[in-house]
Phi, psi and omega in degrees: 000314175299319181295325180295313183298316181298320178294322179293320185285328177290323181296313180299321177291321177298316184292322183283309187259349177305306179297326180291320182296313179300318181291324179295315178298322178296313181296324181292317180293315179300311185297317180296323178294318182289323178296317178302318178296319179289318174294320172305313181291327179291319176308313180294319175301310176302324180291317182290335187268005177056041176286149185300144185298329179283348182267326189302307179303323186291314179304310182296316179296317183294317182292318180298314178297320179298313186294323179290324176296315180299315174298321177296314174304314178301314179293315177304322181292325179295322177294335180113007176280131182287116187265349188298313183293323177296317182294322179296311181306315183296317181292317178297320180295320178296322175296320178297313184294325184287324170300314180298321186254022186304321183292323184287319179293325175304311179296322177296316182293320178298316173303320183291327181291320177298312180291335181277306184278344177046064175291344179204164180224169181298133183105341178287152177254118185236159174241102184216140182054032173090002185237143175241128179186176177267133187287122181252332172210150174242103179259174180291327183252337184217162173241130187257123179252146169249123175275165181306335183257028171061040171264150175260121180248125177256120180246119179299137186296335183302305181292322182297325182279331185255348181267172171294145182211147171246126178255110181280351185262357188294313187262143180289339183236146175220154181265134178256125184244135173231151165242114189247121183264145174230147183297148171298138183095340179279165186279117184293317184293323173300314182295319179294327178288326178292314184296314180305317180290326183292324180296311191296325187274356174267110190287350177282336181276124186289149176277340181223117357303149173299144177300133178259126179222120179208159174284126186256337184195138169262086190284180184298320187239357188205158168267115186257134175257143176260120181239126179227126184224148181255138185224166167291144187307324184286346182261001191306295191296325183295315185292321183297311183288317182299321177293322171298322180284326177294327179295310176306311179297316188281327178294317177297319182293324185265002177077023180262121180287135171259104191281169175222154184306130179219162178223129172272128176245123179259125184249127182247137185268123180253122177290000000 
């Protein structure tokens, strides 16, 4: 009698849940095949969109995980498992983890924005978050810079993506600015002609736009010239340093004084 009841109960369970389980298995197989096809298509879209190589596997993995979680919830719901409580617990756990990792998630989001919108690329020289250096790596959470004296700077992507940044490598040409001082009493026109001649003789200085030379200030100890010239970006520092050295040598040779701060002290004898 007991065996008969057990068989009847098992038969009832099979009749009730059997079609649901078969349908769930069918949906899981078809859903997994569709997810695989979607991820494959996403990979092709990312490839055509020239998305950064380090971002592609992450985006594909994230989308694949989310779709599989949704598929699993759907399949379990088809079997008859109540998913409302499970989803609520999953949401609460996700919120707690998100709050605990808020800084990390911000850096992750910043990394995605940098890799997608490309405000800079590997090899660019940037000034961001108070540091200047050449970009050597762009990771999901951090950007790695190499400074001119070979220091490694690790900058979190959150602040780098949302803060102000200077990219010195975006433009092919840059303007070099100098402030050159001349002593009071020296010939202004002669000094301007010397500076103009030095700029004209340097083949790295572009002819267009034209070099700008003008008296910018009558300072305490000197007459200051503002000199502005355009060069190719890769020549910037070489031209800057060479011009400073040539100015010093040429001014001395031509009798133009380069002043230094000085103070005249007048002593009065008091009877």
